[in-house]
N, C-alpha and C positions, 0 to 999 in steps of 0.2 A: 808611408804609402809605397807600394811596389812600383818600381819603374820598369818601363818596357825595355827589353833587350833587342827588340826587332824594330827597325824603322820602316816606314812605308805603310801601304794599305793593309798588310797582314797583321800589324801590331794589335795585340789583345783580341785576336780572333783566330779560329782554327786555320791552319795552312791547308792548301789544296794542291794536288799534283796537276799535271796537264790534262788528265782525264776528269778533273773535278772531284777526285776522291780525297778523303781526309788523309792528312799526313801528321803523324805523331812527332811532336817537337821534343827533342832530347837535350838534356843538360848533363854533362859528364863531370863528376867530381873526382879528380885524380888522373894525372897524365904521366905516371911513372913508367913502370915496366909493362903493365897490361893495358893501361889507359889508351895508348895510341891504337891498339887493336880494336878496342871498344868503339872509339870515335870512327875509325875507318869503316867498321861494319854496320854501324847505325846510320852513318852519314850517306846521303845520296841514294838510299834505297827508294823504291817506289812509294813506300808508305811511312818512311821515317827520315828525319833530318836532324843533325846536331846543330843547335843554335848557340850553345855556350859551353865553355870548358873552364873549370876552376882548378887551379893548382897553386900551392904556396911558393913553388920555385919559379923565379923569373925566367930561368933558362928553359924550363918546360913550357912555359907560356910562349916564349919566343919560338919554340919548335912548332907549337900549334899555329901561330900566326904565319910562319913561313909556309906551312903545308896547307892551311885553310884560312886565307885572309878574311873571309866573310864571317867567320865564327867569332863571337864575342868572347874575350878572355878576361878573367878576373882572378884575384887571389882570395876573394871573399865568397865563401860557399853560400852565405845567406842570400846573395844576389840571385843565385839559381833557385834556392829553396823557396823563395817567396815570389819569384817572377810569375806574372800571369801568362807569359809567353812560352812556358815550358809545361809539357804534359807528363813527361817521364824523366826521373832522375836515375842516372847510373852511378852507383857508389863503387868506386874502384880505388879504395884506400885501405890502410892497414885494418885488420879485423877489429881492433879495439875501438875504432871509430864508426863501425857499421851501424850499431844500434842507434846512436844519437842522430846520425845523418839520415838514416832511413826513417826514423820516427818523425823528424822534422819535415821530411818530404811528404810523408803520408798525412801529417797534420795540415799541410798546405795543399792537400788535394791532388798529389802527384803519385802516379804509379812508380814502382821502385824495382830496379834491376840491381842486384847486390852481388859483388864478387864473393866467391867461396872463401872460407866458411861463412855461413849466414850471420852468426853472432858469436859472442864469446861464451854464452851460456844459454840453456834452454829457456829460462825465465824471460830473457830478452826476446827470444824468438817467438815465444807464445804471446807476448804483449804486442809485438809488431803484427802478428797474424790477426789477432783480435781487432787491432786498430784498422787494418786494411779491410777486414770484413765489415766493420761498422761504417767505414767511409766508402764502401763499394769500389775499392781500388785493388789492383793486381800487384802481386809480388812475384818476381822470378829470381831464383838463386842461380848464379852462373856456374852450373855443372856442365862445362862445355863438351866433355867427352861423350855425353849422352846423345849428342847430335852428330857424332862421327859415323862414317859408313861402317867402320869395324864394329862398334858397339851395337848399332842397329842390326847388323848381321848376326852377332852373338845372341842378341835377344830373340831373333827369329828362330835360330837353331834350338834354343831352349824351349820356346813356346810351341814349335811344331813337333817336338819330340825327337828331333834328329839326334840329340845327345843321349836321349833316354833319361832314366832317373838320374838326377844330379847328385854327384858325390862331393865335389870340392871346387873351390875357387882359390887359386894360389898365385899371388902377384909379387913381383919384384920391381920396385920403383926406386932406383938409386942413382946417384950422380955426385960429383964433387961440387958442393955449393948448391944453390945460393943460400948462405946462412941468414936466418932471420933472427931478429933481436927481441921480437915481441911474442913469438909463438915457437913451440918446439917442432921437431920434424913431423910429428904425428899430425898436428893441426895444419902444417904446410902441405904435406904430400898425400897423407892418407885420405883426405876428402875426395880425391879423384876416384880411388878404388871403392871407397865406401858408397859413393853416389852411384857408381856403376853396379855394384852388388845390389844396392837398393832397387835399382831399375830392372835388372835382368833376373834376379832371384825372387820368386813369388813369395816365399816365406820371409818373415822378418827375424833377425837374430834374437836369441834369448839371453845371451851372456857374452861378455868380452873379457879377454885376458891380454895384457900388454906388458912387455918387458923392454928395457932399453937403457941407454946410458948417455950422459953428456960429458964430452972430453975436453971442451975448450972454454965455454963461458957459463957452464952450469945448466944450460938448456939441452935437453936430449937431442942428440944429433943422429942417433941410430935407434930404431925401435922395431919390434916385431909384435904384430897384433894377430890374435886368433879370435874368430867369431864363431859361436856355436848356434846352429840353426835347428829347427825341428827336422825330423826324418833323417837324422845322422848326416846332414849336410854341414860341412865345415869350411870356413873361409880363413885365409892366411894372407897377411900383407907384410912385406919387408920394405921399410923405408929408411933411407940413409943419405946424409949429406956428405959423408966421408968416403965415398967409393971412388977408386981410381978410374972407373969406367962408368959410362952411362948405360943403364939397362932399363928397359921398359917391356918386360915380358910377363905374360899371364898364362897360366895353365888352367884349363877347366876340364874336369873329368866327369864323364857320365857313364852310365851302364852300357850304352850302345857305342858311343864314340867319344873321342877326346880331342880337345882343341888347344892350339897354341896361338896366342896373339902376341906378335912382336911389333910394337908400335913404331919402332925405329926403322923397321924394314920398309923400303920404298914401295915395292910392288906386291909381294906376297905377304901382306900383314897378317892374314889368318891362314892357318893350315889345319885341316880337319883330318884326323887319323882314325881309320877303322881298326882301332886296337882296343882290347879290353881283357877282362878277367872274368871267368865264370866259375862258380862253385857248384859242385855236384855232391850228393850225399846218398848214394844208392844203398849203402850197407851199414850206415850208422855214423855216429858223431866222430869217431876216431879214425874213420877211413874216408874222410872228405877228399874229393878229387878237385884239383885245381887245373883248369884248362885256360890257356892263353889264346886270344884271337889276334892275329896280325893280318891286316889287310892293306888296302891302298891308302895313300895320302892324297888329299884334294885341297888345292888352294883356290877357294871360291873368289869370284870377282867382288871387290869391295868398292862401293861408291866413293869416288875421290871428290870430296867437297870441303870447303872451308867451314868447319863446324860452327864457328862463331857467327858467320854470316847467316847460316841456317837458323841458329838459335835466336839471333836478333830479329829476323823476319818473323819467326814463330811467335815471339813475345808480342810484337806489334800487332800481329793478326789476332792474338788472344785479346788484346786491349780493344781493338776495333770491333771485334765480333763477340765480346763478352764471354770468352771461354777461359776456363781455368787451366793454366799450364801444368803439365805433369811434374815439372821441377819447380813447384810453387813453394810458398813458405812452409807448408807442412813437410814437404820433402827435405827442405833445408833444416827443419827442426829435428827430423829423424837422424840426420847426419850429425848435428850438434850433440844430440843425446849420446850417440856412439862415441864421439870424441871425448865428451865429458867422462864417460865410463872408462874409456881407454886411459885417460889422464889419471883417474883415481886408481886404476889397477897398476899403472906405472909407478905411482907414488908408493904403493904397497908391495912393490917388487913382484908383480905377477898375480896378485889376488884376483880370483874370478869375481866379476861384477855383473850382477843381473840387470837386464834392461827392462 
């Protein structure tokens, strides 16, 4: 029999805030690198509250208790999964554990927030999506960058035609560490850009090519991904754990304008350039004229928000108002399929893999 994690009159019944509105009760599994951010952003919001945290490390649980004395702490994930006092489980654990934990949460009637990447393979993702639909529950995959002011602005520039016809998306995401032992650098860093591309580019990629190498423990620590889209759009991602400097720069080229997004930049994260190339052919194929357009640079204002706080509030709103998140299980599945294809191409030293 499930035991209550909450004492007092709210036990086994929905929480309410001061305005008498429903509050989603959250259980967080995993309090390592990213877990503290998840707890902080779900806890104490108008419509969500963290009631329990699970981690296998006594030191991590001690940190929870020191920061949040009222939150129940345990090393047994099953306590959270079966508790009647939890509405939403946040899975913030290594990717190989995502499927089992998310499946158990859904089977116990709980909505699921899952750290990226969603699962280790597409079959697992498909099963979780089907289970959630059958149980009328929500899944959100934590693609945090989609909630940043920069990505929202990039999406608007593409949607409203500011960039014109899209040519390419070229990202460099490199730094020294953090080395992972269960996934390669593609599964660790590429989901950020793959999710952004999935969100801002209307077309879906048709094929993937990946090359890379592992220098230390047999796991690829540097990789280059190329994604081929319809209408001659191309995407390129450089990910690397062995870079002497941290770089988070993305170039997006369009027919009308070009954009540079430097996520490390504090103030001018996005710069829009009125630069481009035009081809003219007045007298035949072998006398094509190339003209270059060089105009002004504009650094648009970008909303300065904590993306994870916005994301947490958005998911809670989706649950309370029965809306489907745009970064739902289906979005997570699309990214996993790209990652699987990239892995297959990497194993075959750059063979093109159709999606």
